[in-house]
C-alpha positions as CSV (number, residue, x, y, z in Angstrom):
1,M,201.2,58.9,178.2
2,T,200.4,55.8,180.2
3,A,197.4,53.6,180.3
4,N,196.4,55.2,183.9
5,R,196.6,58.4,182.7
6,D,193.4,60.6,183.1
7,E,192.7,64.4,182.2
8,A,194.7,65.6,185.2
9,D,197.9,64.4,183.5
10,V,197.0,66.5,180.3
11,P,199.2,69.5,179.9
12,E,197.3,72.8,180.6
13,S,198.0,73.9,177.1
14,S,195.9,70.9,175.8
15,T,192.7,71.7,177.8
16,S,192.6,75.4,177.0
17,N,190.3,76.8,174.5
18,L,192.9,76.2,171.6
19,G,193.4,80.0,171.1
20,G,196.8,79.5,169.3
21,A,198.1,77.3,166.8
22,A,200.6,75.6,169.1
23,S,197.8,74.3,171.5
24,A,195.8,73.2,168.7
25,S,198.5,71.0,167.3
26,A,199.3,69.4,170.7
27,A,195.9,68.6,171.5
28,T,195.3,66.9,167.9
29,R,198.5,64.9,168.6
30,H,197.3,64.0,172.0
31,A,193.8,62.8,170.8
32,V,195.4,60.6,167.9
33,L,198.2,58.9,170.4
34,A,195.2,58.3,172.9
35,S,193.1,56.3,170.3
36,S,195.7,53.9,170.0
37,R,196.2,53.0,173.7
38,Y,194.7,50.8,176.0
39,V,192.3,52.6,178.5
40,P,191.3,51.0,181.5
41,R,187.5,50.5,182.8
42,R,186.9,54.1,185.1
43,Q,184.9,54.8,188.0
44,W,182.0,57.4,186.9
45,S,180.8,59.9,189.2
46,A,177.1,59.2,189.8
47,G,174.7,61.8,187.9
48,A,177.9,63.2,186.0
49,E,178.7,63.2,182.3
50,R,182.4,62.0,182.1
51,A,184.3,64.9,180.1
52,P,187.0,64.0,177.6
53,A,190.8,65.1,178.6
54,L,190.1,67.2,175.2
55,P,187.8,69.7,174.9
56,A,184.8,69.0,172.7
57,A,186.2,71.5,170.0
58,A,189.2,69.8,169.6
59,V,187.8,66.6,169.3
60,Q,185.5,68.1,166.6
61,E,188.8,69.6,164.8
62,L,190.2,65.9,164.6
63,L,187.0,64.7,163.0
64,D,186.9,67.2,160.6
65,G,189.6,65.9,158.8
66,L,188.3,62.5,158.3
67,S,185.9,61.1,155.5
68,G,183.1,58.5,156.1
69,S,180.8,58.5,158.9
70,V,182.6,59.0,162.2
71,T,181.5,60.4,165.6
72,F,182.7,60.6,169.1
73,L,180.5,59.2,172.1
74,L,180.7,60.2,175.6
75,P,179.1,57.6,178.1
76,L,176.4,59.2,180.2
77,P,176.3,57.2,183.7
78,G,173.1,56.9,185.7
79,A,172.8,57.2,189.6
80,D,174.3,53.6,190.2
81,G,177.5,54.7,188.2
82,E,176.5,52.3,185.5
83,I,176.6,53.8,181.6
84,Q,173.0,54.3,180.8
85,D,173.5,56.1,177.4
86,F,176.1,57.7,175.1
87,R,175.9,61.4,173.8
88,I,177.6,62.5,170.4
89,T,180.0,65.1,170.9
90,A,181.6,65.5,167.8
91,A,181.0,64.2,164.5
92,S,182.6,64.2,161.0
93,P,181.5,66.3,158.3
94,D,180.4,63.1,156.1
95,A,178.6,61.3,158.8
96,L,175.1,60.2,157.6
97,D,172.7,58.2,159.9
98,V,169.7,56.1,158.8
99,A,167.3,59.3,159.2
100,G,169.3,61.3,156.9
101,R,170.9,63.6,159.6
102,R,174.6,64.6,158.4
103,G,177.7,66.2,160.2
104,K,176.9,68.5,162.9
105,E,173.2,67.6,163.0
106,L,174.2,64.6,165.0
107,V,176.0,66.6,167.5
108,G,174.2,66.3,171.0
109,L,171.8,63.7,170.1
110,S,171.6,60.9,172.9
111,L,172.4,57.6,171.3
112,L,169.3,55.7,172.9
113,E,166.8,58.4,172.5
114,T,167.7,58.7,168.7
115,Y,168.1,54.9,168.2
116,P,166.0,53.3,170.9
117,T,166.3,49.9,169.4
118,V,170.1,49.7,170.0
119,R,169.8,49.0,173.7
120,G,170.5,45.1,174.4
121,T,171.7,44.4,171.1
122,A,175.2,42.8,170.3
123,L,176.5,46.5,169.2
124,W,175.3,48.0,172.6
125,D,177.1,45.3,174.5
126,G,180.3,45.9,172.3
127,Y,180.3,49.5,173.3
128,L,180.3,48.8,176.7
129,G,182.7,46.3,176.4
130,A,185.1,48.5,174.5
131,L,185.0,51.3,177.0
132,A,185.6,48.8,180.2
133,T,188.3,46.7,178.4
134,G,189.8,49.6,176.5
135,T,190.0,47.3,173.4
136,R,188.5,48.3,169.8
137,Y,185.1,46.6,169.0
138,E,184.3,45.5,165.5
139,A,180.6,44.4,164.8
140,E,179.5,41.7,162.7
141,P,177.2,43.4,160.0
142,F,174.6,44.9,162.1
143,E,170.9,45.2,160.8
144,Y,169.0,48.3,162.0
145,E,165.2,48.6,161.3
146,E,164.3,52.2,160.4
147,V,160.7,53.7,160.2
148,L,160.0,56.2,157.4
149,G,156.8,57.5,156.2
150,G,155.2,54.7,158.4
151,I,157.0,51.9,156.4
152,A,159.7,49.9,158.1
153,R,163.1,49.4,156.4
154,L,166.1,46.9,157.5
155,S,169.7,48.8,156.7
156,R,172.5,46.9,157.4
157,F,176.1,48.4,158.7
158,T,179.5,47.6,159.8
159,V,180.3,49.6,162.8
160,R,183.7,50.0,164.8
161,A,184.1,51.5,168.2
162,T,187.6,52.6,169.6
163,P,188.0,53.9,173.1
164,C,189.5,57.4,173.2
165,Q,189.8,60.0,175.8
166,G,187.2,58.5,178.0
167,G,184.9,58.2,175.0
168,L,184.4,56.0,172.0
169,I,185.1,57.0,168.4
170,V,182.4,55.3,166.3
171,S,182.8,54.8,162.5
172,W,180.2,52.8,160.3
173,I,179.9,51.8,156.8
174,R,176.3,51.3,155.5
175,L,176.3,47.9,153.3
176,D,173.0,48.2,151.7
177,N,173.3,51.5,149.8
178,G,174.7,49.5,146.7
179,E,171.7,46.9,147.1
180,R,169.4,49.6,147.1
181,E,170.7,51.4,144.3
182,Q,170.4,48.2,142.3
183,R,167.1,47.7,143.5
184,R,165.9,51.4,142.3
185,L,167.6,51.0,139.3
186,A,165.8,47.8,138.2
187,V,162.5,49.3,139.3
188,M,163.3,52.2,137.2
189,Q,164.2,49.8,134.4
190,R,161.0,47.8,134.7
191,L,158.6,50.8,134.9
192,G,160.3,52.6,131.9
193,S,160.6,49.4,130.1
194,M,164.1,49.8,129.1
195,G,167.5,48.2,130.5
196,W,171.0,48.7,129.8
197,A,173.7,46.6,127.9
198,D,177.5,46.7,128.0
199,W,179.8,45.3,125.1
200,D,183.7,45.1,126.0
201,L,185.0,44.6,122.5
202,A,188.4,44.5,123.7
203,R,187.5,41.5,126.2
204,K,184.8,40.4,123.9
205,T,182.2,40.2,126.8
206,T,178.7,41.1,126.8
207,T,176.5,42.2,129.8
208,W,172.8,42.5,129.8
209,S,170.6,44.1,132.6
210,E,167.6,41.6,133.7
211,E,165.2,44.0,131.7
212,V,166.8,43.6,128.6
213,Y,166.3,39.8,128.5
214,S,162.3,40.6,129.5
215,I,162.4,43.0,126.5
216,F,163.7,40.4,123.9
217,G,161.8,37.5,125.7
218,R,165.4,35.7,125.9
219,D,166.0,32.9,128.5
220,P,169.0,34.5,130.8
221,S,170.6,31.1,130.7
222,L,171.1,31.4,127.2
223,G,173.2,34.6,128.0
224,P,173.5,37.8,126.1
225,T,173.7,38.9,122.5
226,T,176.8,40.2,121.0
227,L,176.6,43.3,119.2
228,E,177.4,41.8,115.8
229,E,174.6,39.4,116.4
230,L,172.0,41.9,117.4
231,P,170.5,42.5,113.9
232,R,169.4,39.2,113.5
233,H,166.9,39.7,116.4
234,A,165.3,42.1,113.8
235,V,162.2,41.2,111.4
236,T,163.2,41.1,107.8
237,E,162.3,44.6,107.0
238,D,164.1,46.2,109.7
239,F,167.3,43.9,109.4
240,P,169.2,46.1,106.7
241,A,168.6,49.5,108.6
242,L,169.7,48.1,111.8
243,S,172.6,46.2,110.3
244,R,174.0,49.6,109.0
245,A,173.5,51.3,112.2
246,V,175.3,48.7,114.1
247,R,178.3,48.5,111.8
248,S,178.7,52.3,112.0
249,L,178.7,52.0,115.7
250,H,181.2,49.1,115.9
251,G,183.2,50.1,113.0
252,R,183.5,53.9,113.1
253,G,182.2,54.7,116.7
254,R,179.2,56.5,115.7
255,P,176.3,57.0,118.3
256,I,173.0,55.4,117.3
257,D,169.4,55.9,118.4
258,H,167.5,53.4,116.0
259,T,163.9,51.7,116.3
260,F,163.4,48.3,114.9
261,R,161.1,45.5,115.2
262,I,161.6,41.9,116.8
263,V,159.7,38.9,117.3
264,T,159.8,37.2,120.7
265,P,159.9,33.5,120.8
266,A,156.3,33.7,122.1
267,G,155.5,35.0,118.7
268,E,154.8,38.7,119.7
269,V,155.9,41.6,117.6
270,R,157.7,44.1,119.5
271,H,159.0,47.7,118.7
272,V,162.5,48.1,120.2
273,R,164.5,51.3,120.6
274,I,168.5,51.1,120.8
275,V,170.3,54.2,122.1
276,A,174.0,53.5,122.3
277,E,177.6,54.8,121.9
278,A,181.0,54.1,122.0
279,E,184.0,54.6,123.9
280,T,187.4,54.8,122.0
281,D,191.0,54.4,122.5
282,V,193.6,56.9,121.6
283,S,193.5,55.6,118.0
284,G,189.7,56.3,117.8
285,H,188.8,52.7,117.4
286,P,185.9,51.6,119.4
287,V,186.9,49.4,122.7
288,E,183.7,49.4,124.6
289,V,179.9,50.2,123.6
290,Y,177.4,51.4,126.1
291,G,173.7,50.8,125.4
292,L,170.1,51.4,126.1
293,F,167.2,49.2,125.1
294,Q,163.6,50.3,125.5
295,N,160.4,48.7,124.8
296,L,158.3,51.0,122.7
297,T,155.6,48.4,121.8
298,A,152.9,50.1,124.1
299,V,153.6,53.7,122.6
300,K,153.6,52.3,119.0
301,R,150.3,50.8,119.7
302,A,148.8,53.9,121.2
303,E,150.1,55.8,118.0
304,E,148.6,53.5,115.4
305,R,145.2,53.6,117.5
306,L,145.6,57.3,117.4
307,L,146.1,57.2,113.6
308,Q,143.2,54.9,112.8
309,H,141.3,57.3,115.0
310,E,142.4,60.3,113.1
311,R,141.7,58.4,109.8
312,A,138.2,57.3,111.0
313,A,137.5,61.1,112.0
314,L,138.9,62.4,108.5
315,A,136.8,59.9,106.9
316,Q,133.6,60.8,108.9
317,H,134.3,64.5,108.6
318,G,134.5,63.9,104.7
319,M,131.3,62.1,104.8
320,L,129.6,64.8,106.9
321,A,131.0,67.4,104.4
322,A,129.5,65.6,101.6
323,E,126.4,65.0,103.2
324,R,125.7,68.9,104.0
325,S,126.9,69.8,100.4
326,L,124.2,67.4,99.4
327,A,121.6,68.9,101.9
328,V,122.6,72.4,100.8
329,R,122.2,71.4,97.2
330,L,118.5,69.5,97.8
331,Q,117.4,72.1,99.9
332,D,118.3,74.9,97.6
333,A,116.4,72.9,94.8
334,L,113.4,72.7,97.1
335,L,113.5,76.2,98.4
336,P,114.9,78.3,95.7
337,L,114.3,81.6,97.0
338,P,114.8,82.4,100.5
339,Q,112.9,85.8,100.2
340,Q,110.1,86.5,97.9
341,S,106.8,87.8,97.5
342,L,104.0,86.1,95.5
343,R,100.5,87.0,94.3
344,L,97.8,84.0,94.8
345,A,94.1,84.1,94.7
346,D,93.7,87.4,95.9
347,L,96.3,87.2,98.6
348,T,99.9,88.6,98.8
349,V,102.2,86.3,100.5
350,D,105.7,87.2,101.7
351,V,108.1,84.4,102.3
352,A,111.2,84.6,104.4
353,Y,113.5,81.6,105.3
354,Q,116.5,82.2,107.0
355,P,118.7,78.8,108.1
356,L,120.6,78.8,111.1
357,Q,124.3,78.3,109.1
358,E,124.8,78.7,105.8
359,G,125.9,75.4,104.3
360,L,126.2,73.5,107.8
361,N,123.7,71.8,110.0
362,V,120.9,72.2,107.4
363,G,117.4,72.0,109.0
364,G,114.2,70.9,107.9
365,D,112.0,73.9,107.9
366,W,110.2,74.3,104.8
367,Y,107.0,76.0,103.2
368,S,105.0,75.6,100.0
369,A,102.8,78.5,98.5
370,I,100.9,77.6,95.3
371,E,97.6,78.0,93.6
372,L,95.6,75.3,93.0
373,P,93.7,74.0,89.7
374,D,90.1,75.4,91.2
375,G,91.7,78.8,91.6
376,S,92.3,78.5,95.4
377,A,95.8,78.9,97.0
378,L,97.5,76.4,99.0
379,L,99.6,77.6,101.9
380,V,101.9,75.4,104.0
381,V,104.7,75.9,106.6
382,G,106.5,72.5,108.2
383,D,109.2,71.6,110.3
384,V,110.9,68.1,110.3
385,A,112.8,67.2,113.6
386,G,116.5,67.0,113.3
387,H,118.9,68.2,110.7
388,G,121.2,67.1,107.8
389,L,120.4,64.9,104.9
390,D,117.7,63.0,106.3
391,A,115.8,65.9,107.5
392,V,116.0,67.4,103.9
393,A,115.0,64.3,102.6
394,T,112.0,64.0,104.8
395,M,111.2,67.5,104.2
396,A,111.1,66.9,100.6
397,Q,109.0,64.0,100.7
398,L,106.4,65.8,102.9
399,R,106.5,68.7,100.6
400,F,105.9,66.9,97.6
401,T,103.3,64.4,98.7
402,A,101.0,67.2,100.3
403,K,101.0,69.4,97.2
404,G,100.4,66.2,95.2
405,M,97.1,65.2,97.3
406,A,96.1,69.1,97.5
407,I,96.3,69.3,93.9
408,T,93.9,66.3,93.3
409,G,91.4,67.7,95.8
410,T,92.1,65.8,99.0
411,P,90.6,67.1,102.0
412,L,93.4,69.0,104.2
413,A,92.6,66.6,107.3
414,A,93.1,63.5,105.2
415,I,96.3,64.8,103.7
416,L,97.8,65.3,107.2
417,S,96.3,61.4,108.1
418,R,98.3,60.0,105.1
419,L,101.5,62.1,105.7
420,N,101.4,60.7,109.2
421,T,101.2,57.2,107.9
422,L,103.9,57.8,105.1
423,L,106.3,59.0,108.0
424,W,105.5,56.5,110.5
425,H,106.2,53.7,108.0
426,S,109.7,55.6,106.9
427,S,111.8,53.1,108.6
428,D,114.9,53.3,106.3
429,R,115.7,56.8,108.2
430,G,114.8,55.7,111.7
431,F,112.2,57.4,113.8
432,S,111.2,60.9,112.8
433,T,108.5,63.4,113.6
434,A,107.4,66.7,112.0
435,T,105.0,69.5,112.6
436,M,102.9,71.2,109.9
437,I,100.3,73.8,109.4
438,M,98.2,73.7,106.1
439,A,95.5,76.0,104.9
440,R,93.5,76.4,101.6
441,Y,92.0,79.9,100.7
442,E,88.8,80.4,98.7
443,P,89.2,83.7,97.3
444,D,85.2,83.8,96.0
445,A,84.0,83.4,99.6
446,G,86.9,84.8,101.5
447,L,87.0,81.5,103.6
448,L,90.6,80.1,104.9
449,T,90.2,76.4,106.0
450,W,93.3,75.3,108.0
451,V,94.6,72.2,109.8
452,Q,97.5,71.5,111.8
453,A,99.7,68.6,113.0
454,G,101.3,69.7,116.5
455,H,102.4,73.2,115.2
456,L,102.1,76.5,116.6
457,P,98.8,78.7,115.9
458,P,98.9,81.2,113.1
459,L,98.6,84.8,114.2
460,L,96.1,86.9,112.9
461,L,96.3,91.0,112.7
462,R,93.2,92.4,112.2
463,Q,92.8,96.6,112.5
464,G,95.8,96.6,114.3
465,E,95.3,93.9,117.0
466,A,96.8,90.7,116.9
467,R,95.4,87.5,118.3
468,Y,96.4,83.6,117.9
469,L,93.9,81.5,116.1
470,A,92.6,78.5,118.4
471,P,93.9,75.5,116.7
472,P,92.0,72.6,115.6
473,H,92.8,69.1,116.8
474,G,96.1,67.7,115.6
475,V,99.1,65.6,116.7
476,L,102.7,65.5,115.7
477,L,103.1,63.6,112.3
478,G,104.9,60.3,112.9
479,A,103.7,60.2,116.6
480,T,101.2,57.8,116.5
481,T,99.3,55.3,114.1
482,T,95.6,56.5,115.3
483,P,96.2,60.2,114.8
484,R,93.0,62.6,114.7
485,Y,93.1,65.6,112.6
486,D,90.3,68.2,112.5
487,S,89.8,71.5,110.3
488,A,88.9,75.1,111.2
489,T,87.7,78.0,109.1
490,I,87.9,81.5,109.5
491,R,86.7,84.5,107.0
492,L,89.5,86.8,106.1
493,L,88.3,90.5,105.6
494,P,90.4,93.4,103.3
495,G,93.2,94.5,105.4
496,D,93.9,91.5,107.4
497,H,97.2,89.8,108.0
498,L,98.0,86.4,108.7
499,L,101.6,84.7,109.9
500,F,102.4,80.9,109.4
501,Y,106.0,80.5,111.1
502,T,108.3,77.9,112.5
503,D,109.5,77.8,116.2
504,G,112.7,79.4,115.4
505,L,111.0,82.7,115.2
506,V,109.7,82.5,118.8
507,E,112.2,80.5,120.8
508,A,115.0,82.1,122.7
509,P,117.4,80.5,125.2
510,S,116.1,80.2,129.0
511,E,112.8,81.5,128.2
512,E,109.3,79.9,128.0
513,L,107.5,79.6,124.9
514,D,104.7,81.7,125.8
515,D,106.9,84.6,126.6
516,G,108.3,84.1,122.9
517,L,104.8,84.0,121.5
518,A,103.9,87.3,123.5
519,R,106.5,89.1,122.1
520,L,105.7,88.1,118.5
521,A,102.1,89.3,118.8
522,R,103.5,92.8,120.4
523,T,105.9,93.0,117.2
524,A,103.5,92.1,114.8
525,A,100.8,94.7,116.2
526,E,103.5,97.5,116.1
527,C,104.4,96.7,112.3
528,S,101.0,96.1,111.0
529,D,100.6,99.6,109.2
530,S,104.5,99.2,107.6
531,V,104.9,98.9,103.9
532,R,106.3,95.5,104.3
533,P,105.5,94.2,108.1
534,L,107.4,91.0,107.6
535,D,110.7,92.7,107.3
536,G,110.1,94.9,110.5
537,I,109.0,91.6,112.3
538,L,112.3,90.0,111.4
539,D,114.6,92.9,112.1
540,A,113.0,93.2,115.6
541,L,112.8,89.5,116.9
542,V,115.9,87.7,114.8
543,H,119.3,88.3,116.6
544,P,122.0,86.2,115.3
545,D,123.9,86.0,118.8
546,T,120.8,84.1,120.4
547,R,119.4,82.0,117.5
548,R,118.9,78.5,118.1
549,D,117.1,77.2,114.9
550,D,116.2,78.0,111.2
551,I,113.2,80.3,110.6
552,C,110.6,79.9,108.1
553,V,107.4,82.7,107.7
554,L,104.8,83.0,105.6
555,H,103.0,86.7,105.6
556,I,99.4,86.5,104.2
557,S,97.5,89.5,103.5
558,V,94.3,90.2,102.0
């Protein structure tokens, strides 16, 4: 084949569809020979693509046997006969471009439509020159800017273009892959606070990655530490264990996974993990050690903080448990009988006390029912805001103070005023309030005198009808330093029933208080003729699934 030979000189068997093995072999030999010969500049037919002497299938068969990135380009002339572009007509299986297209994905693409910034570059001129002169073109490292996901990245290649069969065989090698891998590895090491180390025991050389120097706070100009010297970095307490691990790795080739503490030159204590294994010779002696260091300081500090929180939570839990236990014992001492029936001054008083949770979240509901020295009866129901030991202590203070003043004959309104002062100045427990209703029944006259401090009104049942008593003036205990408390009096008749209660009996989720009071009045009226009206009221109104508070009730009947 001469330098001036065109496709008319090619044997017919070479330009066929390569139906037989003999013709395919001849075509391949023809392409190989042509790739190494001089090809002069040709005159292009205007508007026509110059076809190679070999069909595309034969060229593709040739490239299928090549490794690396190789393509075959055919020139695309313009109307003036000058080359306007190139088309990729064949590609090696391993060919990979900047956009990630591989092998056959490249076939059929236009060079300038796919890589528009190539026009006018030294690479483009090199392609044209190689095709015109028939000499191979080898580019200097060529930089190409790619835009992926809106981010511009600069890549570097070496490119070779060889004239062949009226086109160009172009091969390239990407130079920045190794650089990118190194940058990627460096970023991953930094994000993971880890670095690698290599100890060549045969050559007695040590290599550390940049991140290892950062972990140890060591100046890179000092170089890395040998495997034998590694334990010297550990704090005194961790030195023996690390020394044993290193000796086992160095002497017997046993892998290690060990965490130790170091003190950096800046004085910072760090927790460092080493994971390493040895490569041994045929005799089983270690010749090289590969290791990984990881800075676990942040993890250890987080674990320590978590442990401190857990200890604090356990201590708090123990304190709460002790407080609840004490509150329960105190409340049991104050209210020893949750349900009882008393006879006081011609009255029958039935008592019901139901805490929300037994032994937990103890509240401040309380009652008192005693006979006074003059033969009258003192009846009290109260509710201290809050729960726990403070609420129980406040309840005890109010209960015993009220009883003491009532026994001395202090008027009921005056008792509330003094209890308000007592609660207002009880600063050792912080701000606290309470509601209260208190009554004195005189059996000779059948009169009930009562006062209230922000409490729900008593419910009177008379001849099967229920109505709430109009409350006298009285504000919440502990709410103001200038309270006003008035009293009211009612004559109780034989057969009358009276209910003193706390708000837990009438409150329900997502319901107005007036609705709860109306429900209590209806239920009490329905149960007024029963032997034990209080039991019927509690059975009808108290539902464990919807309760939100403690319940304390005094049922008084004449």
